[in-house]
C-alpha positions in Angstrom: -19.9 24.7 5.9 -18.8 25.3 9.5 -17.4 28.7 9.8 -14.7 27.6 12.4 -11.4 26.8 10.7 -9.7 24.1 12.0 -6.2 23.0 11.3 -4.9 19.8 10.8 -1.3 18.6 10.7 -0.9 15.7 8.4 2.4 13.5 7.6 3.4 12.0 4.3 6.1 10.5 2.4 7.1 11.2 -1.2 5.1 8.8 -3.0 2.4 8.8 -5.5 0.1 7.3 -3.3 0.2 10.6 -1.1 -1.5 12.1 -4.1 -5.0 11.9 -2.5 -4.2 14.1 0.9 -1.9 16.3 -1.5 -4.5 17.2 -3.9 -6.9 17.7 -1.2 -4.7 20.7 0.4 -3.3 22.1 -2.7 -6.6 22.4 -4.6 -8.3 24.0 -2.0 -10.6 21.1 -1.0 -9.9 21.2 2.4 -10.6 25.1 2.8 -14.4 24.5 1.3 -14.6 21.9 4.3 -13.7 24.7 6.9 -10.4 22.6 7.0 -6.9 23.6 6.8 -4.3 21.0 5.9 -0.8 21.3 7.0 1.1 18.4 5.0 4.4 17.6 6.3 6.8 16.0 4.4 8.6 13.2 6.6 11.7 10.7 5.4 10.7 7.4 7.2 7.6 5.6 8.2 9.1 5.1 11.7 8.9 8.8 11.7 5.2 8.8 10.8 4.4 6.4 13.4 5.9 8.0 16.3 4.8 11.6 15.6 1.2 10.3 15.0 1.7 8.7 18.3 2.9 11.6 20.4 0.6 14.3 19.0 2.8 16.1 16.4 0.2 14.9 13.4 -3.6 14.7 14.0 -3.5 12.3 10.9 -0.9 10.7 8.2 -0.8 8.8 5.0 0.2 5.4 6.6 1.2 1.9 5.7 -2.0 0.0 6.0 -0.7 -2.5 8.8 0.9 0.0 10.8 -2.0 1.3 12.8 -3.0 -2.4 13.2 0.4 -3.3 14.9 -0.3 0.2 17.2 -3.6 -1.2 18.2 -2.0 -4.7 19.0 0.8 -3.0 21.0 3.7 -4.0 18.7 4.9 -0.3 18.6 7.4 1.7 20.7 4.7 3.8 22.1 1.5 2.5 23.2 -1.3 4.6 21.0 -3.9 2.7 19.7 -5.0 3.7 16.1 -7.8 3.7 13.5 -8.3 3.7 10.1 -11.4 5.7 8.7 -10.4 5.7 5.2 -8.1 3.9 2.7 -5.9 6.2 0.3 -6.2 3.7 -2.8 -4.9 0.3 -4.1 -1.7 -0.9 -5.6 1.3 1.2 -6.4 4.2 -0.9 -5.2 6.4 -3.1 -7.5 9.4 -5.4 -7.2 12.8 -3.9 -8.4 16.2 -5.6 -8.7 19.5 -5.2 -9.6 20.7 -5.3 -13.4 23.2 -8.2 -12.6 20.3 -10.2 -10.6 18.1 -9.2 -13.3 20.5 -10.5 -15.9 20.9 -13.9 -14.1 17.1 -13.8 -13.8 16.7 -13.3 -17.5 19.1 -16.4 -18.4 17.0 -18.7 -15.7 13.9 -17.9 -18.1 12.3 -14.4 -16.1 9.7 -12.8 -18.7 9.7 -9.0 -19.2 5.7 -9.0 -18.5 5.9 -9.2 -14.6 4.3 -12.5 -14.3 4.6 -13.5 -10.8 4.9 -16.9 -11.3 7.5 -17.2 -13.8 9.4 -14.6 -12.5 9.5 -16.0 -9.2 10.4 -19.6 -10.6 13.2 -17.7 -12.4 14.5 -15.8 -8.8 14.2 -19.5 -7.3 16.9 -20.6 -9.7 19.1 -17.7 -9.2 19.2 -18.2 -5.6 19.6 -22.2 -5.9 22.7 -21.4 -7.8 24.2 -18.4 -5.7 23.7 -21.3 -2.8 25.5 -24.0 -5.1 28.5 -21.2 -5.3 28.7 -20.2 -1.5 27.5 -16.6 -2.3 25.8 -14.6 -0.1 22.4 -14.7 0.2 20.6 -11.6 -1.8 19.3 -8.8 0.5 15.9 -7.6 -0.3 14.7 -4.1 0.8 11.1 -3.5 2.5 10.6 0.0 4.1 9.0 -0.9 7.4 8.6 -4.4 9.3 4.8 -3.8 9.3 4.1 -3.1 5.7 2.0 -4.3 2.6 5.3 -4.3 1.0 7.1 -6.8 3.4 3.9 -9.0 3.5 3.5 -8.9 -0.6 6.8 -9.5 -1.0 7.2 -12.6 1.4 3.6 -13.9 0.1 5.1 -13.9 -3.0 8.4 -15.0 -2.4 6.8 -18.0 -0.3 4.2 -18.8 -3.1 7.2 -19.4 -5.6 9.0 -21.8 -3.3 11.6 -19.2 -1.7 11.6 -19.1 1.9 12.0 -15.5 3.3 14.7 -14.8 6.0 16.3 -18.2 5.0 16.8 -18.1 1.4 17.0 -14.4 1.0 17.7 -11.9 3.8 15.2 -8.5 4.4 16.1 -5.4 5.5 14.2 -1.8 6.0 15.2 1.2 4.5 12.9 4.5 3.7 11.4 4.6 0.2 13.5 7.7 -1.1 17.1 5.8 -0.1 16.0 2.5 -2.0 17.3 3.3 -5.4 20.4 4.9 -4.0 21.0 1.6 -1.9 20.5 -0.5 -4.7 23.0 1.7 -7.0 25.5 1.5 -4.3 25.1 -2.4 -4.2 24.0 -2.3 -0.5 21.1 -4.4 -1.5 20.0 -6.6 -4.3 16.5 -5.6 -4.8 13.6 -4.4 -3.3 9.5 -3.9 -3.0 8.5 -0.5 -2.8 5.8 2.1 -4.0 6.2 4.3 -7.0 7.9 6.6 -8.0 11.2 4.9 -6.3 11.2 2.0 -8.5 10.8 3.6 -12.1 13.6 6.1 -10.4 16.0 3.0 -10.3 14.9 2.0 -13.7 15.7 5.3 -15.3 19.1 5.8 -13.6 19.8 2.3 -14.9 20.6 0.6 -11.6 17.5 -1.6 -11.5 15.1 -3.5 -13.4 11.3 -3.8 -12.2 10.4 -7.3 -12.6 7.0 -7.5 -10.9 4.2 -5.3 -9.5 1.8 -5.7 -6.6 -1.1 -5.4 -8.6 0.0 -8.8 -10.4 0.4 -10.3 -6.8 -2.9 -9.4 -5.5 -5.0 -7.6 -7.8 -6.9 -4.6 -6.2 -5.1 -5.0 -3.2 -5.0 -2.3 -0.1 -1.6 -0.2 0.4 -1.8 3.2 2.1 -4.8 4.7 4.4 -5.4 7.4 6.3 -4.1 6.7 9.9 -4.9 8.4 13.4 -5.3 7.9 17.0 -7.8 6.3 18.2 -8.9 8.8 21.1 -8.4 11.7 18.7 -10.8 10.1 16.4 -13.3 9.8 19.0 -13.3 13.3 20.6 -13.2 15.1 17.0 -16.2 12.9 15.0 -16.9 16.2 13.2 -13.7 17.2 11.8 -12.9 13.5 10.9 -16.2 13.4 8.8 -15.2 16.7 7.4 -11.6 15.4 6.5 -13.3 12.0 5.1 -15.3 14.2 2.6 -12.2 16.4 1.7 -10.3 13.2 0.9 -13.1 11.6 -0.9 -13.4 14.6 -3.1 -9.5 14.6 -3.7 -9.8 10.9 -4.5 -12.3 11.3 -7.7 -9.9 14.3 -8.9 -6.7 11.9 -8.7 -9.0 9.4 -10.5 -9.9 11.1 -13.4 -7.9 10.5 -16.2 -8.0 14.0 -17.6 -6.3 15.2 -14.6 -3.0 12.9 -14.5 -1.2 15.5 -16.4 -1.9 18.2 -13.7 -1.3 15.6 -10.7 1.9 14.6 -11.9 3.0 18.5 -12.2 1.7 19.0 -8.8 3.4 16.1 -7.5 6.5 16.7 -8.9 7.0 20.2 -7.0 9.9 20.4 -4.4 7.4 20.5 -1.5 5.9 16.8 -2.4 8.1 14.3 -4.6 10.4 16.9 -6.1 11.3 14.7 -9.2 10.5 15.2 -12.8 6.6 15.3 -13.8 7.0 12.9 -17.0 8.9 10.2 -14.6 5.9 10.4 -12.0 3.4 9.9 -15.0 4.8 6.2 -15.6 3.6 5.3 -12.3 0.1 7.2 -12.6 -0.1 5.5 -16.0 0.8 2.2 -14.9 3.4 2.0 -17.5 5.9 0.4 -15.2 7.1 -2.6 -16.9 9.4 -1.9 -19.6 8.7 -5.2 -21.8 4.9 -4.9 -21.5 2.8 -3.9 -24.3 0.3 -2.4 -22.3 0.1 -0.4 -19.0 -0.5 -2.4 -16.0 -4.0 -3.3 -15.6 -5.2 -1.5 -12.4 -1.6 -0.4 -11.2 -2.9 2.3 -9.1 -6.3 2.9 -8.2 -7.5 6.3 -6.2 -11.3 5.9 -6.0 -12.6 3.1 -8.5 -13.6 -0.1 -6.9 -14.4 1.2 -3.6 -10.4 2.0 -3.2 -11.2 4.4 -0.5 -13.5 2.0 2.0 -11.4 0.7 4.9 -12.5 -2.8 4.2 -12.1 -5.1 7.4 -10.8 -8.0 5.5 -8.1 -6.2 4.4 -7.2 -5.5 7.9 -7.4 -9.2 8.7 -5.5 -10.2 5.8 -2.6 -8.2 7.0 -3.2 -9.3 10.8 -3.2 -12.9 8.9 0.4 -12.2 7.6 1.8 -10.7 11.0 0.7 -14.1 12.5 2.2 -16.2 9.6 5.7 -14.4 10.2 5.8 -14.5 13.8 5.0 -11.0 14.5 1.9 -11.4 16.4 0.1 -13.8 18.4 -2.8 -15.7 17.1 -5.8 -15.0 19.7 -9.3 -13.9 20.4 -8.1 -10.7 21.7 -5.6 -9.7 19.1 -7.8 -10.8 16.3 -10.7 -8.5 17.9 -8.1 -5.2 17.9 -7.3 -5.9 14.4 -10.8 -6.3 13.2 -11.6 -2.9 15.2 -8.8 -1.0 13.6 -10.6 -0.7 10.3 -13.6 1.5 10.8 -15.8 1.3 8.0 -18.6 2.9 10.4 -16.8 6.2 10.7 -16.7 6.0 6.9 -20.4 5.3 6.2 -21.5 8.0 8.6 -19.4 10.4 6.9 -19.7 9.9 3.2 -23.5 8.2 3.5 -25.2 11.6 3.6 -23.0 12.8 0.9 -24.8 10.0 -1.7 -21.4 8.4 -2.0 -22.0 4.7 -2.9 -21.1 2.5 -0.2 -20.4 -1.2 0.2 -23.3 -2.9 1.8 -20.9 -5.2 3.7 -17.8 -4.2 5.7 -15.8 -7.6 4.6 -15.4 -10.0 2.0 -13.6 -13.3 0.6 -10.4 -11.7 -0.6 -9.4 -13.1 -4.1 -12.8 -14.5 -5.1 -13.4 -12.2 -8.0 -12.2 -13.2 -11.1 -13.7 -10.3 -13.2 -15.1 -7.0 -12.7 -18.6 -7.5 -10.9 -21.0 -4.8 -9.9 -22.1 -5.3 -6.1 -24.9 -3.8 -3.8 -24.3 -0.5 -2.8 -26.1 2.2 -0.8 -26.4 4.3 -3.8 -25.5 4.5 -7.6 -23.2 1.9 -9.1 -20.3 0.4 -7.4 -18.3 -2.4 -9.1 -15.3 -4.4 -7.5 -13.0 -6.6 -8.8 -11.0 -8.5 -10.3 -9.1 -9.2 -6.7 -7.1 -12.6 -7.5 -4.2 -13.6 -5.9 -1.5 -14.6 -8.3 -1.5 -18.5 -6.9 -5.4 -18.8 -6.9 -5.6 -18.6 -3.2 -8.2 -16.9 -1.5 -8.8 -15.5 1.9 -11.6 -16.0 4.1 -12.0 -13.2 6.5 -14.1 -15.9 8.8 -11.4 -18.3 8.9 -8.3 -16.5 9.8 -6.8 -19.2 11.9 -7.3 -21.9 9.2 -6.2 -19.5 6.5 -2.9 -19.1 8.2 -2.4 -22.6 9.3 -2.8 -23.6 5.6 -0.3 -21.3 4.5 2.4 -22.5 7.1 2.0 -26.1 6.0 2.1 -25.6 2.3 
């Protein structure tokens, strides 16, 4: 451990998937590596994006597609970013208002979160509203460049619902979603926990499906930082990744779940009752399901913190699909270079952390858990399927987007 202590300011939003940096700071893991983590709770993803860009934060808990958008020049301030580490998999859900849920239930929606059946019921509700001349349903997402937007739009489109034509999309910060639903300003939303179970507990909404059901073992939040800062502070970045890896293992351990919920419930972090946070941590978010949602939120298992280039390219494919970015060799290269498994390997390889031998994989190809080749130890991936059975080949991005647009 270096004798010199480095102070890092790290922004986060009040979500369960901010657990890894929160634990890293609160349990003294950062101090063990000669780092001082100054966590700053923010109110919106736009604030996180801008404060990283202008240097208020050295790093942040970020939406996985946001650094890609920055590297593509799609953000207000030109500041290319990199992702040297992911902060977990899953953790999102889709919630609708009670009146919308009642209409969906009448149309045959099950209570177990099956995306195809729930989507078919929602399509029937939308068609009935159109016949009556009612306004389009308004669904909230947390940011234009977010996994929430892309998984919601992917799910809707696969169920025959055209985003921005059959429904309206609007952007709201995560902590405002449940209140906006209760006030009737939106009809539903896709957001990370605990803001789905908050609406359900307060009687304002019903959780209808989850990210883990739409795309199993799918990426969500990452550690984002400016590319120039990462290049100039390689040793500090390596130590930060070591700290966050250790915190991810602690968060993953089932025996720590109660203590983690209590920590996250503190006013400086999520400021909500620990019992409510435990629902999301345990995957107990679907009220009619007999069991917890499998792999609802993963902190360390299944290479959950590895920055897969194929994840970056899938997000890029959705940016192209929905008209946010051009399909070009230059844009594809920028998206690919934003996620940095080389930094991850350099930091964690010497610590004996099992590392995938490849940096990209076909997403949606694993129907069950499967051991894969790793640098050391045992590494298991999957299942990682999309609910509609399609797979994403990161070597055929253009063909994948074209096929989605045609269907």
